[in-house]
C-alpha positions as CSV (number, residue, x, y, z in Angstrom):
1,X,8.7,19.5,-20.3
2,X,8.8,18.2,-23.9
3,X,12.4,17.5,-24.8
4,X,13.7,17.5,-21.2
5,X,15.6,14.9,-19.3
6,X,14.0,13.1,-16.3
7,X,15.6,10.7,-13.8
8,X,13.4,8.6,-11.6
9,X,14.9,7.1,-8.5
10,X,13.2,3.7,-7.8
11,X,11.5,1.3,-10.3
12,X,8.7,-0.2,-8.2
13,X,5.0,0.7,-8.9
14,X,5.5,4.4,-8.2
15,X,8.8,4.7,-10.2
16,X,7.4,2.8,-13.2
17,X,4.3,4.9,-13.3
18,X,6.2,8.2,-13.1
19,X,8.6,7.0,-15.8
20,X,5.7,6.2,-18.1
21,X,4.0,9.5,-17.4
22,X,7.3,11.4,-18.1
23,X,7.7,9.6,-21.4
24,X,4.1,10.3,-22.5
25,X,4.7,13.9,-21.7
26,X,7.4,14.0,-24.3
27,X,10.6,13.9,-22.3
28,X,13.7,13.5,-24.5
29,X,15.3,11.1,-22.0
30,X,13.8,9.2,-19.1
31,X,16.1,7.0,-17.0
32,X,15.0,4.9,-14.0
33,X,17.7,4.2,-11.4
34,X,17.0,1.0,-9.4
35,X,19.4,-0.3,-6.7
36,X,18.1,-3.8,-6.9
37,X,20.1,-5.8,-9.5
38,X,17.1,-8.0,-10.5
39,X,13.4,-7.6,-11.4
40,X,10.9,-7.2,-8.7
41,X,8.2,-9.8,-9.5
42,X,8.9,-11.9,-6.4
43,X,7.5,-9.3,-4.1
44,X,4.5,-11.3,-2.8
45,X,2.6,-8.7,-0.8
46,X,-1.1,-8.6,-1.5
47,X,-3.1,-5.4,-1.9
48,X,-6.6,-4.3,-2.7
49,X,-8.2,-1.7,-4.9
50,X,-11.8,-0.6,-4.7
51,X,-13.7,-1.4,-7.9
52,X,-14.3,2.3,-8.6
53,X,-10.7,3.2,-8.1
54,X,-9.5,0.4,-10.4
55,X,-11.9,1.6,-13.1
56,X,-10.6,5.1,-12.7
57,X,-7.0,4.0,-13.1
58,X,-7.9,2.0,-16.2
59,X,-9.6,5.1,-17.7
60,X,-6.6,7.2,-16.8
61,X,-4.4,4.8,-18.9
62,X,-2.3,3.4,-16.1
63,X,-3.7,-0.1,-16.1
64,X,-5.3,-2.4,-18.7
65,X,-8.9,-3.5,-18.0
66,X,-7.8,-7.2,-18.1
67,X,-5.0,-6.8,-15.5
68,X,-5.1,-10.0,-13.5
69,X,-6.9,-9.6,-10.1
70,X,-9.1,-11.6,-7.7
71,X,-12.7,-10.5,-7.1
72,X,-13.9,-9.9,-3.5
73,X,-17.4,-9.1,-2.5
74,X,-17.8,-9.4,1.3
75,X,-15.6,-8.8,4.3
76,X,-16.5,-11.1,7.1
77,X,-15.5,-9.9,10.6
78,X,-15.1,-12.7,13.2
79,X,-13.7,-13.2,16.7
80,X,-12.7,-16.1,18.8
81,X,-15.7,-17.7,20.4
82,X,-16.0,-18.2,24.2
83,X,-17.2,-21.3,26.0
84,X,-20.8,-20.4,25.5
85,X,-20.8,-19.7,21.8
86,X,-17.6,-21.4,20.6
87,X,-15.9,-21.1,17.2
88,X,-18.5,-23.1,15.3
89,X,-18.1,-26.6,13.8
90,X,-15.6,-25.3,11.2
91,X,-13.4,-23.5,13.7
92,X,-13.8,-20.2,11.9
93,X,-15.0,-18.2,14.9
94,X,-18.1,-16.3,15.9
95,X,-19.3,-14.1,13.0
96,X,-19.6,-10.4,13.9
97,X,-20.6,-8.8,10.5
98,X,-20.7,-9.5,6.8
99,X,-19.7,-6.1,5.3
100,X,-20.2,-5.4,1.6
101,X,-16.7,-5.3,0.1
102,X,-16.6,-4.2,-3.6
103,X,-12.9,-4.7,-4.1
104,X,-10.3,-6.5,-6.2
105,X,-7.1,-8.0,-4.7
106,X,-3.8,-8.0,-6.4
107,X,-0.4,-9.6,-6.1
108,X,2.2,-6.8,-5.9
109,X,4.4,-8.5,-8.5
110,X,1.6,-9.1,-11.0
111,X,0.4,-5.5,-10.7
112,X,4.0,-4.3,-11.2
113,X,4.4,-6.5,-14.2
114,X,1.2,-5.1,-15.8
115,X,2.5,-1.6,-15.2
116,X,5.9,-2.3,-16.6
117,X,4.4,-3.7,-19.7
118,X,2.7,-0.3,-20.4
119,X,5.9,1.6,-19.9
120,X,7.0,3.2,-23.2
121,X,10.0,1.5,-24.8
122,X,12.2,4.6,-24.8
123,X,12.4,4.5,-20.9
124,X,15.9,3.3,-19.9
125,X,16.1,1.1,-16.7
126,X,19.4,0.9,-15.0
127,X,19.3,-1.9,-12.5
128,X,21.9,-2.3,-9.7
129,X,22.4,1.4,-9.5
130,X,22.5,3.0,-6.1
131,X,21.8,6.7,-5.9
132,X,23.9,8.2,-3.1
133,X,22.7,11.8,-3.2
134,X,20.6,14.2,-5.2
135,X,20.3,18.0,-5.5
136,X,18.0,20.5,-7.1
137,X,18.1,24.1,-8.2
138,X,15.4,26.3,-9.8
139,X,16.8,25.4,-13.3
140,X,17.9,21.8,-12.9
141,X,18.7,18.8,-10.8
142,X,21.4,16.1,-10.4
143,X,21.9,12.5,-9.1
144,X,25.1,11.0,-7.8
145,X,25.8,7.3,-8.2
146,X,29.0,5.2,-8.3
147,X,29.4,6.4,-11.9
148,X,29.5,10.0,-10.9
149,X,27.2,13.0,-11.1
150,X,24.6,13.3,-13.8
151,X,22.4,16.3,-14.5
152,X,18.7,16.3,-15.5
153,X,15.9,18.8,-15.8
154,X,13.9,16.9,-13.1
155,X,14.6,14.2,-10.6
156,X,11.7,12.2,-9.2
157,X,12.0,10.4,-5.9
158,X,10.0,7.1,-6.0
159,X,12.5,5.4,-3.7
160,X,10.2,4.3,-0.9
161,X,10.0,5.1,2.8
162,X,13.8,5.4,3.2
163,X,14.0,7.8,0.3
164,X,17.3,9.5,-0.6
165,X,15.4,12.1,-2.5
166,X,13.1,13.0,0.4
167,X,16.2,13.7,2.5
168,X,17.0,16.5,0.1
169,X,13.4,17.8,-0.3
170,X,12.3,17.5,3.4
171,X,15.5,16.8,5.4
172,X,13.7,16.8,8.8
173,X,10.8,14.6,7.8
174,X,11.1,10.9,8.8
175,X,8.5,8.1,9.1
176,X,7.0,7.9,12.6
177,X,6.4,4.5,14.3
178,X,2.7,3.9,15.0
179,X,3.4,1.6,18.0
180,X,2.4,-1.8,16.5
181,X,3.5,-4.2,13.8
182,X,2.3,-6.3,10.9
183,X,3.3,-9.9,10.6
184,X,2.7,-10.7,6.9
185,X,2.7,-13.8,4.7
186,X,1.5,-15.4,1.5
187,X,1.6,-18.8,0.0
188,X,0.1,-21.0,-2.7
189,X,-3.6,-21.7,-1.9
190,X,-3.1,-25.4,-2.7
191,X,-1.6,-25.6,0.8
192,X,-5.0,-25.0,2.3
193,X,-5.7,-28.7,1.7
194,X,-3.5,-29.5,4.7
195,X,-6.0,-27.7,7.1
196,X,-8.9,-29.6,8.7
197,X,-11.7,-28.9,6.2
198,X,-9.3,-27.7,3.6
199,X,-10.5,-24.5,1.9
200,X,-14.2,-25.4,2.3
201,X,-15.0,-23.0,5.1
202,X,-13.6,-20.0,3.2
203,X,-15.5,-18.8,0.0
204,X,-13.3,-17.5,-2.8
205,X,-14.8,-14.0,-2.8
206,X,-14.6,-13.5,1.0
207,X,-12.1,-11.3,2.8
208,X,-11.8,-12.3,6.5
209,X,-10.9,-10.1,9.5
210,X,-10.4,-12.0,12.7
211,X,-10.3,-9.6,15.7
212,X,-8.7,-10.1,19.1
213,X,-7.8,-7.7,22.0
214,X,-4.8,-5.7,20.7
215,X,-5.0,-6.5,17.0
216,X,-6.6,-8.4,14.1
217,X,-5.6,-10.5,11.1
218,X,-6.9,-9.7,7.6
219,X,-6.9,-12.6,5.2
220,X,-7.8,-12.7,1.5
221,X,-6.8,-14.5,-1.7
222,X,-4.7,-12.8,-4.4
223,X,-3.6,-13.9,-7.9
224,X,-0.5,-16.0,-8.1
225,X,2.5,-15.2,-10.3
226,X,1.4,-17.9,-12.8
227,X,-1.9,-17.2,-14.6
228,X,-4.7,-19.3,-13.2
229,X,-3.1,-19.7,-9.8
230,X,-4.1,-18.1,-6.5
231,X,-2.3,-17.4,-3.2
232,X,-3.4,-16.9,0.4
233,X,-2.4,-13.4,1.7
234,X,-2.6,-12.3,5.3
235,X,-1.7,-9.2,7.4
236,X,-1.6,-9.8,11.2
237,X,-1.7,-6.6,13.3
238,X,-0.1,-7.1,16.7
239,X,1.8,-5.4,19.6
240,X,5.5,-4.7,19.2
241,X,7.5,-7.9,19.9
242,X,9.9,-7.4,22.9
243,X,12.9,-8.4,20.7
244,X,12.3,-5.8,18.0
245,X,14.8,-2.9,18.0
246,X,13.8,0.1,15.9
247,X,16.8,2.3,15.2
248,X,15.0,3.8,12.2
249,X,12.5,2.8,9.6
250,X,13.0,-0.9,8.9
251,X,11.4,-4.3,8.4
252,X,12.4,-8.0,8.9
253,X,12.4,-9.4,5.3
254,X,11.0,-12.7,4.3
255,X,13.2,-15.7,5.3
256,X,15.0,-13.7,8.0
257,X,12.9,-14.5,11.0
258,X,14.6,-16.8,13.5
259,X,13.0,-19.9,14.9
260,X,12.1,-18.2,18.2
261,X,10.5,-15.3,16.4
262,X,8.4,-17.6,14.2
263,X,7.4,-19.5,17.3
264,X,6.2,-16.2,18.8
265,X,4.0,-15.7,15.7
266,X,2.5,-19.2,16.0
267,X,1.8,-18.7,19.7
268,X,0.1,-15.4,19.0
269,X,-2.1,-17.0,16.4
270,X,-3.0,-20.0,18.5
271,X,-3.7,-17.8,21.5
272,X,-5.9,-15.2,19.8
273,X,-7.4,-16.5,16.6
274,X,-10.2,-19.0,15.8
275,X,-8.6,-22.4,15.1
276,X,-9.1,-22.4,11.3
277,X,-7.5,-19.0,10.8
278,X,-4.7,-19.8,13.3
279,X,-3.9,-22.9,11.2
280,X,-4.0,-20.9,8.0
281,X,-1.4,-18.3,9.3
282,X,0.9,-21.0,10.7
283,X,0.9,-22.9,7.4
284,X,3.0,-20.1,5.9
285,X,6.6,-21.2,5.0
286,X,9.5,-19.3,6.6
287,X,10.6,-17.9,3.3
288,X,7.2,-16.3,2.8
289,X,6.8,-14.7,6.3
290,X,8.1,-11.3,7.3
291,X,7.5,-8.5,9.8
292,X,6.7,-4.9,9.0
293,X,6.6,-2.3,11.7
294,X,3.7,0.2,10.9
295,X,4.8,3.8,10.2
296,X,3.2,7.1,9.2
297,X,4.7,9.8,7.1
298,X,3.2,12.9,5.4
299,X,5.7,15.4,3.9
300,X,4.8,19.1,4.4
301,X,5.6,19.6,0.7
302,X,6.6,17.4,-2.2
303,X,8.9,19.5,-4.3
304,X,12.1,21.6,-3.9
305,X,13.7,23.2,-6.9
306,X,13.6,20.5,-9.6
307,X,13.1,17.6,-7.2
308,X,9.7,15.9,-6.8
309,X,8.5,13.1,-4.5
310,X,5.9,10.4,-5.2
311,X,4.6,7.2,-3.7
312,X,6.0,6.1,-0.3
313,X,8.8,8.6,-0.6
314,X,6.2,11.3,-0.1
315,X,3.5,9.6,2.0
316,X,3.6,6.4,4.1
317,X,0.1,5.3,5.0
318,X,-0.9,2.5,7.4
319,X,-2.0,-0.7,5.6
320,X,-5.6,-0.3,7.0
321,X,-6.2,2.1,4.1
322,X,-5.0,-0.5,1.5
323,X,-4.1,2.6,-0.6
324,X,-0.3,2.3,-1.1
325,X,-0.3,1.2,-4.8
326,X,-3.4,3.4,-5.6
327,X,-1.9,6.5,-4.2
328,X,1.4,5.9,-6.1
329,X,-0.6,5.7,-9.4
330,X,-2.7,8.7,-8.4
331,X,0.6,10.6,-7.8
332,X,1.9,9.7,-11.3
333,X,-1.4,10.6,-12.9
334,X,-1.5,14.0,-11.2
335,X,2.1,14.6,-12.4
336,X,1.1,13.7,-15.9
337,X,-2.0,15.9,-15.9
338,X,0.0,18.9,-14.4
339,X,2.6,18.4,-17.2
340,X,-0.1,18.6,-19.9
341,X,-1.6,21.7,-18.4
342,X,1.4,23.6,-17.2
343,X,3.5,26.0,-19.4
344,X,6.7,25.6,-17.4
345,X,8.6,23.3,-15.0
346,X,7.8,25.7,-12.2
347,X,4.0,25.6,-12.9
348,X,4.1,21.8,-13.2
349,X,5.8,21.4,-9.9
350,X,3.6,23.9,-8.1
351,X,0.4,22.3,-9.4
352,X,1.5,18.8,-8.4
353,X,2.7,19.9,-5.0
354,X,-0.5,21.7,-4.3
355,X,-2.8,18.7,-5.1
356,X,-0.9,15.7,-3.9
357,X,0.5,17.1,-0.6
358,X,-3.0,17.7,0.6
359,X,-4.2,14.3,-0.6
360,X,-1.3,12.6,1.1
361,X,-1.9,14.3,4.4
362,X,-5.6,13.3,4.2
363,X,-4.7,9.6,3.7
364,X,-2.3,9.6,6.6
365,X,-4.9,11.0,8.9
366,X,-7.5,8.5,7.8
367,X,-5.0,5.6,8.4
368,X,-4.5,6.9,12.0
369,X,-8.2,7.0,12.6
370,X,-8.6,3.4,11.3
371,X,-5.6,2.2,13.2
372,X,-6.9,3.6,16.5
373,X,-10.4,2.3,16.1
374,X,-9.4,-1.2,14.9
375,X,-6.1,-1.9,16.8
376,X,-4.9,0.4,19.5
377,X,-8.3,1.5,20.9
378,X,-10.5,-1.3,19.5
379,X,-13.9,-2.2,21.1
380,X,-14.5,-5.3,23.2
381,X,-15.0,-7.7,20.4
382,X,-16.7,-10.2,22.6
383,X,-19.7,-7.8,23.0
384,X,-20.0,-6.9,19.4
385,X,-22.7,-8.1,17.0
386,X,-23.9,-6.9,13.5
387,X,-25.8,-3.7,14.7
388,X,-22.9,-2.8,17.0
389,X,-20.4,-3.3,14.2
390,X,-22.3,-1.2,11.8
391,X,-22.6,1.7,14.2
392,X,-18.9,1.3,15.2
393,X,-17.8,1.5,11.5
394,X,-19.9,4.6,10.9
395,X,-18.4,6.3,13.9
396,X,-14.9,5.7,12.4
397,X,-15.9,7.5,9.3
398,X,-17.6,10.4,11.0
399,X,-14.9,11.0,13.6
400,X,-17.0,10.1,16.6
401,X,-15.0,6.9,17.5
402,X,-13.6,7.4,21.1
403,X,-12.8,11.0,20.5
404,X,-10.7,10.5,17.4
405,X,-10.9,13.4,14.9
406,X,-12.2,11.9,11.7
407,X,-10.8,12.3,8.3
408,X,-11.7,15.5,6.4
409,X,-14.4,15.1,3.8
410,X,-13.2,14.8,0.3
411,X,-13.2,18.1,-1.5
412,X,-15.2,18.3,-4.8
413,X,-12.9,18.4,-7.8
414,X,-12.3,21.8,-9.3
415,X,-12.0,22.6,-13.0
416,X,-8.8,21.2,-14.4
417,X,-9.3,21.8,-18.1
418,X,-9.5,18.1,-19.2
419,X,-12.1,15.6,-20.0
420,X,-13.7,13.8,-17.0
421,X,-12.0,10.4,-17.5
422,X,-8.6,12.1,-17.3
423,X,-9.1,13.5,-13.8
424,X,-7.0,12.0,-11.0
425,X,-8.6,9.0,-9.3
426,X,-9.9,9.8,-5.8
427,X,-7.2,9.7,-3.2
428,X,-9.0,8.1,-0.3
429,X,-9.4,4.3,-0.3
430,X,-9.9,2.9,3.2
431,X,-10.1,-0.8,3.5
432,X,-13.8,-1.7,3.2
433,X,-15.0,1.7,2.0
434,X,-15.2,3.3,-1.4
């Protein structure tokens, strides 16, 4: 592909990573087309990477070793206490299990900034550019914007779960609703001082999962946008609100929830969570609270002609896996490696499609297993203790949990013709498992 022209649709984590990979492969021209008119740092969603996966991404050259992140070591599972056992003197609930958790957490915007800083200078970013349509043939591809039609050797779709490029590659493949939602929020951790007990009951390196019948809330700290600052980040899995109308893949963005909808979130927290964690959730300002319906999507293939899909355009995985950013970076790394090993565009596309389609389908299946075991068919939390939790977790991973078919075991890597550090990082990264 040296000397070719590449257009990348979307400039988030996946788009920036693919643009950098194309430039390093020697493309003559790399242009990134982003419909948002501004930069994306204000996206405040938290995410986690397993320590091993982060190290692999550093060795692969996608991230710097000093990328700002927050260290986590334990995931404490709790549930609301009953009259006999209560929620403890700190209101944090009845502990179920302290699970080893060798992860780092990230602020989406901070991770994106770190990735953009590594993007080669020759990459052109066109902000405020909406791609209306794309097309691909065996010998080229094109994108259509308000400025007209522009030809390229390759068009990469990194434009998320409502991808225009996916509509051309897999026209009958759409995200499928999983049947439940995530309320989400984040805010400066200084606000914790307003809670009874402040931040004292919650150690810095602890991720908390508070379970209730029909859902759970996962809470952890992430780096703030300013160096040295931290934020509280939470993901609240819950049944579908009666008022939510799904006419297609969508979300309710931060700041858009009405008073009655926010009241519903507060009531949900007060009714189901231990008091401390309910208070933590309801501290979240309106402008930092949003609702995200949970979807699945796994494309049957990732390429068509000279079109290629990556990130959420190719695979939408439930948040239980905490693999969204990792899989996007893995996609870009697989693309770069295929470009170094292939002798033609056709060989590059075939190698990428073969590896990443299978990896994406495996991740989606794993997310479904975790979602069923932890939300839609969860155990009776009131009867769980540490031995029961340990056995329950193992059943999820082996496929024995309530008849759910478990995720396929990872295949050993084959020979790829490169030094070991350049191999693609492993695809699977379930939340709480390496």
